[in-house]
TINUZA-98795 format. One line per 5 residues: number of its first residue (from 1); their letters; for each residue x, y, z of C-alpha. Coordinates in Angstrom, 2 decimals. Example, Ala and Ser with C-alpha at 12.3 -4.5 7.8 and 13.67 -1.06 7.14 Angstrom:
2
1) as) 12.30 -4.50 7.80; 13.67 -1.06 7.14
This chain:
235
1) xxxxx) -12.37 -3.62 34.86; -14.41 -0.88 36.57; -16.23 1.59 34.35; -14.13 4.65 33.57; -15.54 7.94 34.85
6) xxxxx) -13.02 10.17 33.11; -9.58 10.23 31.50; -6.93 8.21 33.30; -4.10 10.10 34.94; -1.55 7.31 34.39
11) xxxxx) -2.36 5.47 31.16; -0.57 6.03 27.88; -2.73 7.59 25.15; -0.84 7.36 21.86; -2.00 9.90 19.28
16) xxxxx) -1.73 8.01 15.98; -1.63 11.16 13.87; 0.65 14.18 13.52; 0.34 17.22 15.74; 0.54 19.25 12.51
21) xxxxx) -3.06 18.22 11.82; -4.39 19.63 15.09; -2.21 22.60 16.05; -2.65 23.83 19.59; -4.34 20.72 20.94
26) xxxxx) -1.32 19.71 23.06; -1.34 23.11 24.75; -4.97 22.58 25.76; -4.06 19.28 27.44; -1.62 21.04 29.74
31) xxxxx) 0.09 18.65 32.15; -1.60 15.65 30.51; 0.17 16.30 27.18; 3.14 14.20 28.29; 1.11 10.99 28.36
36) xxxxx) -0.51 11.76 25.00; 2.45 11.58 22.63; 2.04 12.13 18.89; 3.59 9.40 16.75; 1.96 9.95 13.35
41) xxxxx) -0.35 7.63 11.44; 0.29 3.90 11.79; 0.10 2.32 8.34; 1.28 -1.09 7.10; 1.84 0.01 3.47
46) xxxxx) 1.24 -3.55 2.28; 1.38 -4.27 -1.48; -1.79 -5.40 -3.25; -2.55 -7.50 -6.32; -3.70 -4.38 -8.19
51) xxxxx) -0.53 -2.31 -7.71; 1.37 -3.48 -10.79; -1.58 -3.07 -13.14; -2.35 0.36 -11.74; 1.26 1.56 -12.05
56) xxxxx) 1.53 0.15 -15.56; -1.56 2.10 -16.63; -0.34 5.26 -14.87; 3.08 5.23 -16.55; 1.48 4.73 -19.98
61) xxxxx) 0.04 8.25 -19.88; -0.17 11.46 -17.90; -0.42 11.33 -14.07; -4.07 10.65 -13.19; -6.32 11.88 -10.42
66) xxxxx) -6.96 9.13 -7.88; -10.52 8.51 -6.66; -11.17 6.18 -3.74; -14.08 5.75 -1.34; -12.68 3.51 1.39
71) xxxxx) -13.27 -0.02 2.58; -16.52 0.76 4.43; -18.29 3.13 2.01; -20.69 1.57 -0.48; -21.64 3.75 -3.43
76) xxxxx) -25.42 4.08 -3.68; -25.25 4.84 -7.41; -21.96 3.42 -8.67; -22.66 3.82 -12.39; -23.59 7.48 -11.90
81) xxxxx) -20.50 8.10 -9.77; -18.14 6.54 -12.32; -19.79 8.51 -15.14; -19.52 11.76 -13.17; -15.83 11.17 -12.47
86) xxxxx) -15.18 10.40 -16.13; -17.06 13.52 -17.28; -15.26 15.75 -14.77; -11.86 14.49 -15.87; -12.84 14.96 -19.51
91) xxxxx) -13.52 18.64 -18.80; -10.18 18.99 -17.03; -8.20 16.99 -19.57; -7.14 14.48 -16.94; -7.24 10.72 -16.47
96) xxxxx) -8.95 9.03 -13.51; -7.80 6.05 -11.46; -10.78 4.76 -9.46; -10.25 2.43 -6.52; -13.50 0.52 -6.04
101) xxxxx) -13.02 -0.18 -2.32; -16.14 -1.72 -0.81; -18.23 -1.25 -3.95; -18.35 -3.69 -6.85; -17.53 -1.72 -10.00
106) xxxxx) -16.57 -4.75 -12.10; -19.29 -4.38 -14.73; -19.62 -0.59 -14.67; -18.95 0.91 -18.13; -16.32 3.65 -18.23
111) xxxxx) -14.40 5.80 -20.67; -10.92 4.98 -21.95; -9.31 7.66 -19.77; -10.70 5.93 -16.65; -9.10 2.92 -14.97
116) xxxxx) -10.92 0.95 -12.24; -8.95 -1.18 -9.79; -9.51 -2.81 -6.41; -7.57 -1.91 -3.28; -4.11 -0.43 -3.87
121) xxxxx) -1.10 0.40 -1.74; -1.45 4.14 -1.22; 2.24 4.66 -0.59; 3.04 3.14 -4.00; 0.24 4.68 -6.04
126) xxxxx) -0.29 8.19 -4.62; 3.16 9.55 -5.56; 2.40 8.77 -9.21; -0.91 10.68 -9.16; -1.68 14.33 -9.77
131) xxxxx) -4.17 14.65 -6.91; -6.15 12.44 -4.54; -9.93 12.40 -4.08; -11.10 10.22 -1.22; -13.62 9.66 1.57
136) xxxxx) -11.63 11.25 4.39; -10.50 8.21 6.33; -7.64 8.87 8.76; -5.23 6.49 7.03; -5.95 7.70 3.51
141) xxxxx) -5.69 11.34 4.58; -2.31 10.67 6.20; -1.08 8.83 3.11; -1.97 11.77 0.87; -0.39 14.27 3.26
146) xxxxx) 2.81 12.24 3.44; 3.40 12.17 -0.31; 2.67 15.87 -0.77; -0.14 15.96 -3.31; -3.32 18.02 -3.11
151) xxxxx) -6.45 16.37 -1.68; -10.19 16.63 -2.19; -12.19 14.93 0.57; -15.73 13.87 -0.37; -16.86 12.71 3.04
156) xxxxx) -19.81 10.74 4.33; -21.88 12.60 6.92; -22.68 9.25 8.54; -19.09 8.72 9.68; -18.08 11.41 12.14
161) xxxxx) -14.33 11.30 11.60; -14.49 12.00 7.87; -15.75 15.63 8.14; -13.02 16.18 10.76; -10.28 15.11 8.35
166) xxxxx) -11.88 17.17 5.59; -11.57 20.18 7.89; -7.92 19.31 8.57; -7.17 19.22 4.84; -8.81 22.60 4.35
171) xxxxx) -7.13 24.15 7.40; -3.70 23.01 6.22; -4.37 24.58 2.83; -3.62 21.33 0.99; -7.09 20.87 -0.48
176) xxxxx) -10.80 21.06 0.10; -13.69 19.04 1.54; -17.36 18.56 0.72; -20.11 16.11 1.56; -20.20 13.37 -1.06
181) xxxxx) -24.00 13.59 -1.18; -23.74 17.27 -2.15; -21.33 16.64 -5.00; -22.41 17.15 -8.59; -20.50 17.25 -11.85
186) xxxxx) -20.32 21.04 -11.57; -19.02 21.05 -7.99; -16.57 18.21 -8.69; -14.99 20.10 -11.57; -14.80 23.29 -9.50
191) xxxxx) -13.37 21.48 -6.47; -10.75 19.70 -8.57; -9.68 22.96 -10.17; -9.29 24.39 -6.68; -7.09 21.57 -5.36
196) xxxxx) -5.03 21.45 -8.55; -4.17 25.14 -8.23; -0.52 25.95 -7.60; -1.06 27.21 -4.04; -2.58 23.87 -2.93
201) xxxxx) 0.20 21.89 -4.56; 2.86 24.08 -2.97; 1.27 23.86 0.45; 0.90 20.07 0.10; 4.64 19.70 -0.46
206) xxxxx) 5.35 21.91 2.55; 3.04 19.87 4.77; 4.57 16.59 3.58; 7.99 17.70 4.80; 6.53 18.07 8.32
211) xxxxx) 4.79 14.69 8.46; 6.23 11.77 10.41; 7.52 8.95 8.19; 5.67 5.59 8.51; 8.68 3.70 9.88
216) xxxxx) 9.28 6.41 12.47; 5.64 6.30 13.57; 5.72 2.54 14.05; 9.04 2.60 15.92; 7.86 5.38 18.23
221) xxxxx) 4.61 3.59 19.05; 6.42 0.32 19.81; 8.98 2.08 22.02; 6.26 3.84 23.96; 4.26 0.65 24.50
226) xxxxx) 7.30 -1.32 25.60; 8.39 1.41 27.97; 4.89 1.62 29.41; 4.80 -2.14 30.00; 8.34 -2.17 31.38
231) xxxxx) 7.37 0.26 34.09; 4.12 -1.54 34.88; 1.81 1.24 33.69; -1.24 -0.71 32.57; -4.03 1.60 33.78
């Protein structure tokens, strides 16, 4: 195909996120907004081998704070990170569920109020948690917004989309964002206290009610693609 010199005037550009996250953007597109429909995040919500163990541990005590760093973020100092999370939750009187993601945390020592698991199904685990701390990936951010719990984004400055989603979380009033490299025990405790405050929790529930449900997002995207193909719009 010839090299594109600008946005197409005929192609379909599905926005796989909710307009709630970027208010006013459709108005800026003007006449092009019609070919840039919002469908919400597209997530599979597949179960994982760690779900049952994680839920069993969660139900055995108070709702924990979830910590996850994504499938493409490797922790430079995993032992330090796990220790910092454990110490922060000790100060707050909370438990911590850590999803190891891309990092190997198998042999990392941790306190009794900390549980380390592999990948989990966010739609199954997040509703049972008190708050979510994560890297700021689009899918994880959407999952947290959909279940209506407060979010702390500790983003990587090397991945450009993560600071954007951190800004979305802050703008919606459902949490806060900070560079992971700038995080310390002191800032983590302060940030968690901020997102666990009543106003963040209330706003998170309000935002969740405005988010597109996963099944609706998938159905809308499929309908749009089929309609586009049916009318021969492949540009």
